[in-house]
Each structure stands twice: as structure tokens, then as C-alpha cells.
py3Dmol code that shows the C-alpha trace and the ligand (Angstrom):
import py3Dmol

protein = """\
ATOM      1  CA  MET A   1      33.352  -7.376  32.295  1.00  0.00           C
ATOM      2  CA  MET A   2      31.356 -10.513  31.557  1.00  0.00           C
ATOM      3  CA  ARG A   3      28.164  -8.518  31.706  1.00  0.00           C
ATOM      4  CA  CYS A   4      29.592  -5.980  29.279  1.00  0.00           C
ATOM      5  CA  ALA A   5      30.554  -8.646  26.736  1.00  0.00           C
ATOM      6  CA  TRP A   6      27.115 -10.174  27.095  1.00  0.00           C
ATOM      7  CA  MET A   7      25.479  -6.826  26.336  1.00  0.00           C
ATOM      8  CA  VAL A   8      27.700  -6.266  23.284  1.00  0.00           C
ATOM      9  CA  ALA A   9      26.835  -9.743  22.039  1.00  0.00           C
ATOM     10  CA  TRP A  10      23.153  -8.968  22.446  1.00  0.00           C
ATOM     11  CA  ALA A  11      23.545  -5.656  20.634  1.00  0.00           C
ATOM     12  CA  VAL A  12      25.194  -7.435  17.685  1.00  0.00           C
ATOM     13  CA  VAL A  13      22.433 -10.032  17.582  1.00  0.00           C
ATOM     14  CA  GLY A  14      19.888  -7.219  17.676  1.00  0.00           C
ATOM     15  CA  LEU A  15      21.521  -5.441  14.731  1.00  0.00           C
ATOM     16  CA  LEU A  16      21.651  -8.593  12.647  1.00  0.00           C
ATOM     17  CA  ALA A  17      18.047  -9.349  13.422  1.00  0.00           C
ATOM     18  CA  ALA A  18      16.796  -5.878  12.489  1.00  0.00           C
ATOM     19  CA  PRO A  19      14.993  -5.971   9.141  1.00  0.00           C
ATOM     20  CA  GLY A  20      17.151  -4.540   6.390  1.00  0.00           C
ATOM     21  CA  ALA A  21      20.206  -4.128   8.648  1.00  0.00           C
ATOM     22  CA  GLY A  22      23.096  -6.089   7.073  1.00  0.00           C
ATOM     23  CA  ALA A  23      21.193  -6.402   3.764  1.00  0.00           C
ATOM     24  CA  ALA A  24      22.726  -9.873   3.429  1.00  0.00           C
ATOM     25  CA  GLU A  25      19.509 -11.708   4.176  1.00  0.00           C
ATOM     26  CA  PRO A  26      16.439 -10.715   2.170  1.00  0.00           C
ATOM     27  CA  MET A  27      13.350  -9.837   4.179  1.00  0.00           C
ATOM     28  CA  ARG A  28      10.252 -11.988   4.043  1.00  0.00           C
ATOM     29  CA  ALA A  29       7.203 -10.469   2.373  1.00  0.00           C
ATOM     30  CA  LEU A  30       3.752 -12.027   2.162  1.00  0.00           C
ATOM     31  CA  ILE A  31       1.111 -11.277  -0.482  1.00  0.00           C
ATOM     32  CA  VAL A  32      -2.418 -12.253   0.518  1.00  0.00           C
ATOM     33  CA  ASP A  33      -5.129 -12.592  -2.149  1.00  0.00           C
ATOM     34  CA  GLY A  34      -8.007 -14.799  -3.300  1.00  0.00           C
ATOM     35  CA  GLN A  35     -11.096 -12.581  -3.427  1.00  0.00           C
ATOM     36  CA  ASN A  36     -11.078  -9.500  -5.603  1.00  0.00           C
ATOM     37  CA  ASN A  37     -13.661  -7.942  -7.934  1.00  0.00           C
ATOM     38  CA  HIS A  38     -10.751  -7.440 -10.345  1.00  0.00           C
ATOM     39  CA  GLY A  39     -10.553 -10.663 -12.360  1.00  0.00           C
ATOM     40  CA  ASN A  40      -6.907  -9.987 -13.193  1.00  0.00           C
ATOM     41  CA  TRP A  41      -5.826 -10.447  -9.565  1.00  0.00           C
ATOM     42  CA  PRO A  42      -3.846 -13.653 -10.197  1.00  0.00           C
ATOM     43  CA  THR A  43      -1.761 -11.680 -12.703  1.00  0.00           C
ATOM     44  CA  THR A  44      -1.310  -8.598 -10.519  1.00  0.00           C
ATOM     45  CA  THR A  45      -0.196 -10.843  -7.647  1.00  0.00           C
ATOM     46  CA  LYS A  46       2.501 -12.271  -9.959  1.00  0.00           C
ATOM     47  CA  MET A  47       3.440  -8.742 -11.033  1.00  0.00           C
ATOM     48  CA  MET A  48       3.789  -7.532  -7.434  1.00  0.00           C
ATOM     49  CA  LYS A  49       5.721 -10.647  -6.400  1.00  0.00           C
ATOM     50  CA  SER A  50       8.095 -10.133  -9.301  1.00  0.00           C
ATOM     51  CA  ALA A  51       8.480  -6.395  -8.536  1.00  0.00           C
ATOM     52  CA  LEU A  52       9.455  -7.139  -4.933  1.00  0.00           C
ATOM     53  CA  GLU A  53      11.818  -9.982  -5.810  1.00  0.00           C
ATOM     54  CA  GLU A  54      13.632  -7.927  -8.410  1.00  0.00           C
ATOM     55  CA  THR A  55      14.717  -5.449  -5.707  1.00  0.00           C
ATOM     56  CA  GLY A  56      16.804  -8.212  -4.127  1.00  0.00           C
ATOM     57  CA  LEU A  57      15.425  -7.075  -0.771  1.00  0.00           C
ATOM     58  CA  PHE A  58      12.612  -9.594  -0.422  1.00  0.00           C
ATOM     59  CA  THR A  59      11.645 -13.196  -0.706  1.00  0.00           C
ATOM     60  CA  VAL A  60       7.911 -13.411  -1.309  1.00  0.00           C
ATOM     61  CA  ASP A  61       5.291 -15.955  -0.265  1.00  0.00           C
ATOM     62  CA  VAL A  62       1.696 -15.867  -1.487  1.00  0.00           C
ATOM     63  CA  ILE A  63      -1.207 -17.150   0.594  1.00  0.00           C
ATOM     64  CA  THR A  64      -4.521 -17.395  -1.235  1.00  0.00           C
ATOM     65  CA  HIS A  65      -7.920 -17.335   0.477  1.00  0.00           C
ATOM     66  CA  ALA A  66     -10.720 -19.602  -0.772  1.00  0.00           C
ATOM     67  CA  PRO A  67     -12.392 -18.070  -3.857  1.00  0.00           C
ATOM     68  CA  GLN A  68     -15.852 -17.670  -2.338  1.00  0.00           C
ATOM     69  CA  GLY A  69     -17.286 -17.097   1.113  1.00  0.00           C
ATOM     70  CA  PRO A  70     -15.468 -17.291   4.431  1.00  0.00           C
ATOM     71  CA  ASP A  71     -12.394 -19.503   4.699  1.00  0.00           C
ATOM     72  CA  PRO A  72     -11.733 -20.842   8.220  1.00  0.00           C
ATOM     73  CA  SER A  73      -8.378 -22.228   7.009  1.00  0.00           C
ATOM     74  CA  PHE A  74      -7.085 -18.749   6.063  1.00  0.00           C
ATOM     75  CA  ARG A  75      -4.598 -18.270   8.899  1.00  0.00           C
ATOM     76  CA  PRO A  76      -1.328 -16.796   7.640  1.00  0.00           C
ATOM     77  CA  ASP A  77       1.451 -16.659  10.219  1.00  0.00           C
ATOM     78  CA  PHE A  78       1.870 -12.882   9.843  1.00  0.00           C
ATOM     79  CA  ALA A  79       4.599 -12.732  12.488  1.00  0.00           C
ATOM     80  CA  ARG A  80       7.001 -14.524  10.112  1.00  0.00           C
ATOM     81  CA  TYR A  81       6.988 -11.554   7.725  1.00  0.00           C
ATOM     82  CA  ALA A  82       8.488  -8.069   7.662  1.00  0.00           C
ATOM     83  CA  VAL A  83       5.605  -6.863   5.503  1.00  0.00           C
ATOM     84  CA  VAL A  84       2.201  -8.042   4.263  1.00  0.00           C
ATOM     85  CA  VAL A  85       0.721  -6.879   0.935  1.00  0.00           C
ATOM     86  CA  SER A  86      -3.020  -7.137   0.280  1.00  0.00           C
ATOM     87  CA  ASN A  87      -4.311  -7.916  -3.198  1.00  0.00           C
ATOM     88  CA  PHE A  88      -7.844  -8.464  -1.926  1.00  0.00           C
ATOM     89  CA  GLY A  89     -10.629  -6.295  -3.356  1.00  0.00           C
ATOM     90  CA  HIS A  90     -14.253  -5.291  -3.199  1.00  0.00           C
ATOM     91  CA  GLY A  91     -16.667  -7.787  -1.659  1.00  0.00           C
ATOM     92  CA  ALA A  92     -14.008  -9.967  -0.022  1.00  0.00           C
ATOM     93  CA  ALA A  93     -15.422 -12.176   2.730  1.00  0.00           C
ATOM     94  CA  ASP A  94     -14.383 -11.295   6.261  1.00  0.00           C
ATOM     95  CA  TRP A  95     -11.296 -13.146   7.437  1.00  0.00           C
ATOM     96  CA  PRO A  96     -11.782 -15.507  10.381  1.00  0.00           C
ATOM     97  CA  GLU A  97     -11.937 -13.597  13.664  1.00  0.00           C
ATOM     98  CA  GLU A  98      -8.686 -15.145  14.903  1.00  0.00           C
ATOM     99  CA  THR A  99      -6.940 -14.080  11.692  1.00  0.00           C
ATOM    100  CA  ARG A 100      -8.266 -10.521  12.013  1.00  0.00           C
ATOM    101  CA  LYS A 101      -7.036 -10.345  15.604  1.00  0.00           C
ATOM    102  CA  ALA A 102      -3.634 -11.765  14.643  1.00  0.00           C
ATOM    103  CA  PHE A 103      -3.338  -9.220  11.833  1.00  0.00           C
ATOM    104  CA  GLU A 104      -4.301  -6.338  14.131  1.00  0.00           C
ATOM    105  CA  ALA A 105      -1.675  -7.436  16.657  1.00  0.00           C
ATOM    106  CA  TYR A 106       0.906  -7.869  13.887  1.00  0.00           C
ATOM    107  CA  VAL A 107       0.534  -4.331  12.476  1.00  0.00           C
ATOM    108  CA  ALA A 108       0.044  -2.620  15.848  1.00  0.00           C
ATOM    109  CA  GLY A 109       3.140  -4.462  17.090  1.00  0.00           C
ATOM    110  CA  GLY A 110       5.367  -3.090  14.324  1.00  0.00           C
ATOM    111  CA  GLY A 111       4.566  -5.119  11.197  1.00  0.00           C
ATOM    112  CA  GLY A 112       4.405  -3.501   7.765  1.00  0.00           C
ATOM    113  CA  PHE A 113       1.266  -3.458   5.631  1.00  0.00           C
ATOM    114  CA  VAL A 114       0.714  -2.436   2.004  1.00  0.00           C
ATOM    115  CA  ALA A 115      -2.766  -1.912   0.502  1.00  0.00           C
ATOM    116  CA  VAL A 116      -2.990  -1.707  -3.301  1.00  0.00           C
ATOM    117  CA  HIS A 117      -5.957  -0.392  -5.309  1.00  0.00           C
ATOM    118  CA  ALA A 118      -9.148  -2.337  -4.435  1.00  0.00           C
ATOM    119  CA  ALA A 119      -7.632  -3.552  -1.162  1.00  0.00           C
ATOM    120  CA  ASP A 120      -9.058  -0.264   0.129  1.00  0.00           C
ATOM    121  CA  ASN A 121     -12.536  -1.530  -0.831  1.00  0.00           C
ATOM    122  CA  SER A 122     -12.265  -4.559   1.450  1.00  0.00           C
ATOM    123  CA  PHE A 123     -13.649  -5.035   4.940  1.00  0.00           C
ATOM    124  CA  PRO A 124     -15.724  -1.833   5.372  1.00  0.00           C
ATOM    125  CA  SER A 125     -16.980  -2.935   8.790  1.00  0.00           C
ATOM    126  CA  TRP A 126     -13.588  -3.889  10.276  1.00  0.00           C
ATOM    127  CA  PRO A 127     -12.658  -0.807  12.356  1.00  0.00           C
ATOM    128  CA  ALA A 128      -8.938  -1.595  12.788  1.00  0.00           C
ATOM    129  CA  TYR A 129      -8.565  -2.255   9.064  1.00  0.00           C
ATOM    130  CA  ASN A 130     -10.073   1.137   8.244  1.00  0.00           C
ATOM    131  CA  GLU A 131      -7.663   2.740  10.717  1.00  0.00           C
ATOM    132  CA  MET A 132      -4.759   1.021   8.953  1.00  0.00           C
ATOM    133  CA  ILE A 133      -5.644   2.101   5.420  1.00  0.00           C
ATOM    134  CA  GLY A 134      -6.696   5.597   6.530  1.00  0.00           C
ATOM    135  CA  LEU A 135      -9.164   5.978   3.666  1.00  0.00           C
ATOM    136  CA  GLY A 136     -11.315   3.472   1.790  1.00  0.00           C
ATOM    137  CA  GLY A 137     -14.161   3.255  -0.665  1.00  0.00           C
ATOM    138  CA  TRP A 138     -17.371   1.413  -1.550  1.00  0.00           C
ATOM    139  CA  GLY A 139     -18.908  -1.359   0.597  1.00  0.00           C
ATOM    140  CA  SER A 140     -21.471   1.110   2.028  1.00  0.00           C
ATOM    141  CA  ARG A 141     -18.746   3.488   3.177  1.00  0.00           C
ATOM    142  CA  ASP A 142     -20.165   6.952   3.777  1.00  0.00           C
ATOM    143  CA  GLU A 143     -19.900   9.849   6.251  1.00  0.00           C
ATOM    144  CA  ARG A 144     -20.095   7.336   9.108  1.00  0.00           C
ATOM    145  CA  SER A 145     -16.787   5.905   7.891  1.00  0.00           C
ATOM    146  CA  GLY A 146     -15.040   9.260   8.344  1.00  0.00           C
ATOM    147  CA  PRO A 147     -14.313  12.380   6.309  1.00  0.00           C
ATOM    148  CA  TYR A 148     -13.730  12.567   2.568  1.00  0.00           C
ATOM    149  CA  VAL A 149     -10.124  13.784   2.474  1.00  0.00           C
ATOM    150  CA  TYR A 150      -8.654  15.685  -0.486  1.00  0.00           C
ATOM    151  CA  LEU A 151      -6.365  18.613  -1.253  1.00  0.00           C
ATOM    152  CA  ASP A 152      -7.712  21.871  -2.671  1.00  0.00           C
ATOM    153  CA  ASP A 153      -6.089  23.838  -5.490  1.00  0.00           C
ATOM    154  CA  GLU A 154      -3.894  25.647  -2.937  1.00  0.00           C
ATOM    155  CA  GLY A 155      -2.595  22.319  -1.637  1.00  0.00           C
ATOM    156  CA  ARG A 156      -4.484  22.516   1.651  1.00  0.00           C
ATOM    157  CA  THR A 157      -5.831  19.290   3.101  1.00  0.00           C
ATOM    158  CA  VAL A 158      -9.617  19.311   3.407  1.00  0.00           C
ATOM    159  CA  ARG A 159     -11.484  16.899   5.681  1.00  0.00           C
ATOM    160  CA  ASP A 160     -15.045  17.016   4.419  1.00  0.00           C
ATOM    161  CA  ASP A 161     -17.541  15.554   6.911  1.00  0.00           C
ATOM    162  CA  SER A 162     -20.614  16.275   4.796  1.00  0.00           C
ATOM    163  CA  PRO A 163     -22.837  13.279   4.020  1.00  0.00           C
ATOM    164  CA  GLY A 164     -22.133  11.229   0.933  1.00  0.00           C
ATOM    165  CA  PRO A 165     -20.862   7.906  -0.326  1.00  0.00           C
ATOM    166  CA  GLY A 166     -17.166   6.966  -0.094  1.00  0.00           C
ATOM    167  CA  GLY A 167     -15.420   5.722  -3.224  1.00  0.00           C
ATOM    168  CA  ASN A 168     -15.916   6.546  -6.877  1.00  0.00           C
ATOM    169  CA  HIS A 169     -13.960   6.759 -10.124  1.00  0.00           C
ATOM    170  CA  GLY A 170     -14.381   7.996 -13.675  1.00  0.00           C
ATOM    171  CA  ALA A 171     -13.129   6.524 -16.947  1.00  0.00           C
ATOM    172  CA  GLN A 172      -9.545   5.309 -16.956  1.00  0.00           C
ATOM    173  CA  TRP A 173      -6.895   7.704 -18.216  1.00  0.00           C
ATOM    174  CA  ALA A 174      -3.178   8.472 -17.946  1.00  0.00           C
ATOM    175  CA  PHE A 175      -3.046  11.099 -15.210  1.00  0.00           C
ATOM    176  CA  PRO A 176      -0.331  13.222 -13.588  1.00  0.00           C
ATOM    177  CA  VAL A 177       0.767  12.397 -10.042  1.00  0.00           C
ATOM    178  CA  ILE A 178       1.794  15.439  -7.994  1.00  0.00           C
ATOM    179  CA  VAL A 179       4.340  14.820  -5.241  1.00  0.00           C
ATOM    180  CA  ARG A 180       3.295  16.661  -2.058  1.00  0.00           C
ATOM    181  CA  ASP A 181       6.196  15.661   0.190  1.00  0.00           C
ATOM    182  CA  SER A 182       9.506  15.135  -1.565  1.00  0.00           C
ATOM    183  CA  GLY A 183      11.225  14.667   1.810  1.00  0.00           C
ATOM    184  CA  HIS A 184       9.643  11.276   2.482  1.00  0.00           C
ATOM    185  CA  PRO A 185      11.806   8.204   1.697  1.00  0.00           C
ATOM    186  CA  ILE A 186       9.147   6.836  -0.704  1.00  0.00           C
ATOM    187  CA  THR A 187       9.022   9.973  -2.878  1.00  0.00           C
ATOM    188  CA  ALA A 188      12.608  11.211  -2.458  1.00  0.00           C
ATOM    189  CA  GLY A 189      14.202  12.195  -5.764  1.00  0.00           C
ATOM    190  CA  MET A 190      11.001  11.966  -7.804  1.00  0.00           C
ATOM    191  CA  PRO A 191      10.126  14.743 -10.238  1.00  0.00           C
ATOM    192  CA  PRO A 192       7.473  17.041  -8.677  1.00  0.00           C
ATOM    193  CA  VAL A 193       4.953  15.773 -11.250  1.00  0.00           C
ATOM    194  CA  TRP A 194       5.038  12.469 -13.138  1.00  0.00           C
ATOM    195  CA  LEU A 195       2.648  10.921 -15.601  1.00  0.00           C
ATOM    196  CA  HIS A 196       1.051   7.638 -14.539  1.00  0.00           C
ATOM    197  CA  VAL A 197      -0.024   5.048 -17.140  1.00  0.00           C
ATOM    198  CA  LYS A 198      -3.785   4.673 -17.742  1.00  0.00           C
ATOM    199  CA  ASP A 199      -5.531   3.748 -14.499  1.00  0.00           C
ATOM    200  CA  GLU A 200      -8.678   4.311 -12.477  1.00  0.00           C
ATOM    201  CA  LEU A 201      -8.376   7.479 -10.424  1.00  0.00           C
ATOM    202  CA  TYR A 202     -10.226   6.809  -7.169  1.00  0.00           C
ATOM    203  CA  ASP A 203     -12.054   9.789  -5.711  1.00  0.00           C
ATOM    204  CA  LYS A 204     -14.160  10.545  -2.613  1.00  0.00           C
ATOM    205  CA  LEU A 205     -12.341   8.011  -0.439  1.00  0.00           C
ATOM    206  CA  ARG A 206     -13.450   8.233   3.199  1.00  0.00           C
ATOM    207  CA  GLY A 207     -12.111   6.870   6.447  1.00  0.00           C
ATOM    208  CA  PRO A 208     -10.800   7.683   9.912  1.00  0.00           C
ATOM    209  CA  ALA A 209      -7.690   9.258   8.292  1.00  0.00           C
ATOM    210  CA  ARG A 210      -5.787   9.312  11.581  1.00  0.00           C
ATOM    211  CA  ASN A 211      -1.966   9.419  11.788  1.00  0.00           C
ATOM    212  CA  MET A 212      -2.082   9.670   7.997  1.00  0.00           C
ATOM    213  CA  GLN A 213       0.109  11.585   5.594  1.00  0.00           C
ATOM    214  CA  ILE A 214      -0.654  12.189   1.910  1.00  0.00           C
ATOM    215  CA  LEU A 215       2.582  11.979  -0.107  1.00  0.00           C
ATOM    216  CA  ALA A 216       1.094  12.497  -3.585  1.00  0.00           C
ATOM    217  CA  THR A 217      -2.211  13.382  -5.222  1.00  0.00           C
ATOM    218  CA  SER A 218      -3.889  13.417  -8.632  1.00  0.00           C
ATOM    219  CA  ARG A 219      -6.553  15.831  -9.793  1.00  0.00           C
ATOM    220  CA  SER A 220      -9.762  13.946 -10.506  1.00  0.00           C
ATOM    221  CA  ASP A 221     -11.674  14.778 -13.693  1.00  0.00           C
ATOM    222  CA  VAL A 222     -14.843  13.836 -11.755  1.00  0.00           C
ATOM    223  CA  THR A 223     -14.480  15.883  -8.548  1.00  0.00           C
ATOM    224  CA  HIS A 224     -11.897  18.407  -9.851  1.00  0.00           C
ATOM    225  CA  ARG A 225     -10.152  17.914  -6.528  1.00  0.00           C
ATOM    226  CA  HIS A 226      -6.718  16.549  -5.720  1.00  0.00           C
ATOM    227  CA  GLU A 227      -7.312  12.984  -4.560  1.00  0.00           C
ATOM    228  CA  PRO A 228      -4.741  11.087  -2.425  1.00  0.00           C
ATOM    229  CA  MET A 229      -2.624   8.658  -4.488  1.00  0.00           C
ATOM    230  CA  LEU A 230       0.215   7.810  -2.088  1.00  0.00           C
ATOM    231  CA  ILE A 231      -0.732   7.523   1.572  1.00  0.00           C
ATOM    232  CA  VAL A 232       1.251   6.490   4.635  1.00  0.00           C
ATOM    233  CA  VAL A 233      -0.268   5.710   8.017  1.00  0.00           C
ATOM    234  CA  ASP A 234       1.338   5.066  11.386  1.00  0.00           C
ATOM    235  CA  HIS A 235      -0.678   2.362  13.096  1.00  0.00           C
ATOM    236  CA  GLY A 236       0.584   1.600  16.592  1.00  0.00           C
ATOM    237  CA  LYS A 237       4.219   0.622  16.040  1.00  0.00           C
ATOM    238  CA  GLY A 238       3.472  -0.463  12.458  1.00  0.00           C
ATOM    239  CA  ARG A 239       3.717   1.365   9.160  1.00  0.00           C
ATOM    240  CA  VAL A 240       1.158   1.218   6.354  1.00  0.00           C
ATOM    241  CA  PHE A 241       1.664   2.224   2.725  1.00  0.00           C
ATOM    242  CA  HIS A 242      -1.537   2.595   0.710  1.00  0.00           C
ATOM    243  CA  THR A 243      -1.956   3.431  -2.966  1.00  0.00           C
ATOM    244  CA  PRO A 244      -5.323   3.442  -4.735  1.00  0.00           C
ATOM    245  CA  MET A 245      -3.465   3.077  -8.057  1.00  0.00           C
ATOM    246  CA  GLY A 246      -3.030  -0.259  -9.836  1.00  0.00           C
ATOM    247  CA  HIS A 247      -6.371  -1.221 -11.462  1.00  0.00           C
ATOM    248  CA  ALA A 248      -5.252  -3.010 -14.638  1.00  0.00           C
ATOM    249  CA  ASP A 249      -2.176  -4.978 -15.676  1.00  0.00           C
ATOM    250  CA  GLU A 250      -1.049  -1.985 -17.737  1.00  0.00           C
ATOM    251  CA  SER A 251      -1.490   0.328 -14.711  1.00  0.00           C
ATOM    252  CA  GLN A 252       0.900  -1.923 -12.777  1.00  0.00           C
ATOM    253  CA  GLU A 253       3.367  -1.979 -15.683  1.00  0.00           C
ATOM    254  CA  CYS A 254       3.912   1.761 -15.079  1.00  0.00           C
ATOM    255  CA  VAL A 255       7.453   2.347 -13.829  1.00  0.00           C
ATOM    256  CA  GLY A 256       5.987   4.961 -11.487  1.00  0.00           C
ATOM    257  CA  PHE A 257       3.664   2.348  -9.969  1.00  0.00           C
ATOM    258  CA  ILE A 258       6.417  -0.291  -9.775  1.00  0.00           C
ATOM    259  CA  THR A 259       8.737   2.203  -8.061  1.00  0.00           C
ATOM    260  CA  VAL A 260       6.246   3.440  -5.476  1.00  0.00           C
ATOM    261  CA  PHE A 261       5.193  -0.151  -4.775  1.00  0.00           C
ATOM    262  CA  GLN A 262       8.794  -1.327  -4.294  1.00  0.00           C
ATOM    263  CA  ARG A 263       9.733   1.690  -2.199  1.00  0.00           C
ATOM    264  CA  GLY A 264       6.466   1.745  -0.246  1.00  0.00           C
ATOM    265  CA  THR A 265       6.863  -1.927   0.654  1.00  0.00           C
ATOM    266  CA  GLU A 266      10.457  -1.430   1.819  1.00  0.00           C
ATOM    267  CA  TRP A 267       9.388   1.607   3.857  1.00  0.00           C
ATOM    268  CA  ALA A 268       6.493  -0.316   5.445  1.00  0.00           C
ATOM    269  CA  ALA A 269       8.930  -3.100   6.358  1.00  0.00           C
ATOM    270  CA  THR A 270      11.814  -0.995   7.697  1.00  0.00           C
ATOM    271  CA  GLY A 271      10.940   2.706   7.810  1.00  0.00           C
ATOM    272  CA  LYS A 272      13.672   3.367   5.239  1.00  0.00           C
ATOM    273  CA  VAL A 273      14.149   3.220   1.478  1.00  0.00           C
ATOM    274  CA  THR A 274      17.485   2.093   0.044  1.00  0.00           C
ATOM    275  CA  GLN A 275      16.326   1.935  -3.600  1.00  0.00           C
ATOM    276  CA  LYS A 276      17.470   4.567  -6.075  1.00  0.00           C
ATOM    277  CA  LEU A 277      15.017   6.075  -8.513  1.00  0.00           C
ATOM    278  CA  PRO A 278      15.257   4.062 -11.776  1.00  0.00           C
ATOM    279  CA  ASP A 279      16.525   5.741 -14.960  1.00  0.00           C
ATOM    280  CA  ASP A 280      13.278   4.940 -16.788  1.00  0.00           C
ATOM    281  CA  PHE A 281      11.088   6.720 -14.187  1.00  0.00           C
ATOM    282  CA  PRO A 282       8.287   8.691 -15.918  1.00  0.00           C
ATOM    283  CA  SER A 283       8.488  12.448 -16.450  1.00  0.00           C
ATOM    284  CA  ALA A 284       5.744  15.072 -16.317  1.00  0.00           C
ATOM    285  CA  GLU A 285       5.205  14.662 -20.064  1.00  0.00           C
ATOM    286  CA  ARG A 286       5.891  10.983 -20.667  1.00  0.00           C
ATOM    287  CA  THR A 287       4.628   7.738 -19.194  1.00  0.00           C
ATOM    288  CA  SER A 288       7.046   4.841 -18.831  1.00  0.00           C
ATOM    289  CA  SER A 289       6.136   1.139 -18.849  1.00  0.00           C
ATOM    290  CA  ARG A 290       7.893  -2.168 -18.352  1.00  0.00           C
ATOM    291  CA  PRO A 291       5.861  -4.901 -20.067  1.00  0.00           C
ATOM    292  CA  PHE A 292       5.355  -7.862 -17.716  1.00  0.00           C
ATOM    293  CA  GLY A 293       6.414 -11.149 -19.274  1.00  0.00           C
ATOM    294  CA  GLY A 294       5.660 -13.474 -16.383  1.00  0.00           C
ATOM    295  CA  ARG A 295       1.926 -14.146 -16.904  1.00  0.00           C
TER     296      ARG A 295
END
"""
ligand_1 = """\
1
ZN
Zn -10.246 -1.027 -10.296
"""
view = py3Dmol.view(width=600, height=400)
view.addModel(protein, "pdb")
view.setStyle({"model": 0}, {"cartoon": {"style": "trace"}})
view.addModel(ligand_1, "xyz")
view.setStyle({"model": 1}, {"stick": {}})
view.zoomTo()
view.show()
């Protein structure tokens, strides 16, 4: 009898401790930043922090790496967080080895990770990082990094191993996003096509692309192929949400971007999405923006 009560008590503790279970306590999210070829990164960090806080699901800390070169003091305690969001970008210095190892153990052990826009440019020679993001670009990425993955006009996934650089984009424009899996918690309830606010449309991303699912694509005006826009990756026991969208402030003011970021972060943290689609979500014909006032 005693043993039984003990087990029930443990089960209750386990439920309360599970991220998102009770919903009474917000989850802890961490945004890491500090080196990004996009000069607006301090603003986009504020925008992402605000987007997460406004869900009521998260409290958000920001840890900023030194602006140039390696930073031996960059040692976030990843284990304290349900999810980590990267606002690093192209050319970011490698994190200290101990920090890389801690981050690998964190995600493989069940932590959530979210990579936004140029975060998929970072760390081209860090194998575990490339496994987490599934696909990346620039930083000498090429066929050795893995296949160029896209969808053809029939919606079939193509893994193109032919030689060539990874990562490219054309001029910025407002482009349609085509949902490829409406059954996933991140995309559930979205219109099959919605118009994203002006952004860079990354193409020719390459990577290991293992345990990866493409939830949405956009047709590039450079490659005329359907390039992945919403990506999820299972990495060990962890979940990764990756979107190459989000170049400029205005791109991140898109209600479509805000929604996929909020939902993708909750999914990476818990494997579920409790957020309803907002009433001002874009349609196939019309973009929708929420101007950010917190600069
Ligand atoms: Zn960009």
C-alpha cells in the first residue's frame, strides 16, 4: 500500500514537471545571439522574445555571445530551458568546445531547438549542428554537406546529390507558402497556401537531411523549385524546428512568420501545439502584418 502511494505521488510529480502539462507555470525559453551577418539581429531578438512572451507559454532569457571572435565565457546552461532559439547567423565564431558538447547532449537528450533564417548559415563544420538543422547554406557548404533537398512540381521530395554550392537567394519578395502537411501540430488549421510578407527565399539548402520532415515550401523564382520553408527534425530525443524565413524586421512582422515561430517553438519544447490560429492569419491573396513597437 505504501509503495502504491509512493508511486502515485511520483506520477503526480512527473506530470507537474512535464513541460506544458498543467500550463500554470510558463516554460523557460532561451534565445542565443551575438554574431549575425544581419545587422538587425538585436531587433529580431526583441521581436522573437516578444512573440514568445505574448503566448503566455514562455518566459524568455537572452544570452549574447561576444560580438567578434570566439568567446570562452559563452556557456549557457541549456539544461535549464525547455527550448533554445538561435538568432546567430553567417560567419559566427565556433562556440567553445564544452558549449558545443553541452548543446549536443541537451538536444539529443530531449531539448527543443529552433533555428531561424541565417541560423542555418552558422557552424558549417559542426556535424551535430548540421544534423539538427537538417539543411543549411553558405559557409562553404556544398555536395559534401549532403543533398540539395526540394520538392518538384508534383510535390515529390527530391534529394539532389549533384555537385554544387549550398545556399542562395534572389531579390526579396512577398511569396506564397504552400502547406505540405496540414496534419502536423505546427501547420494544423492553416490555409493550404498563405502569402508571406517580403522576405529572402532561401534556395539550394544542403545538409544531412536525416529524420527530417518538410511541412511547407515556397517556389523559388531563382531555381523554379519548391524550397523547404518549414522543417522539423527529430534529433535523438529532441525536436528541432527550422525556418529559413525571417530576414528583415518586416519579414518577422508577418503574422504567418509570428505564428509559425510561436507554434514551432512550442512544438520543439513539448511536441504539441496548444495555440489557435490567429484571426489575422494571412490568406492566399493577402499578407498580414503586426507592426513591432518594441524596438
Ligand atoms: Zn537574410
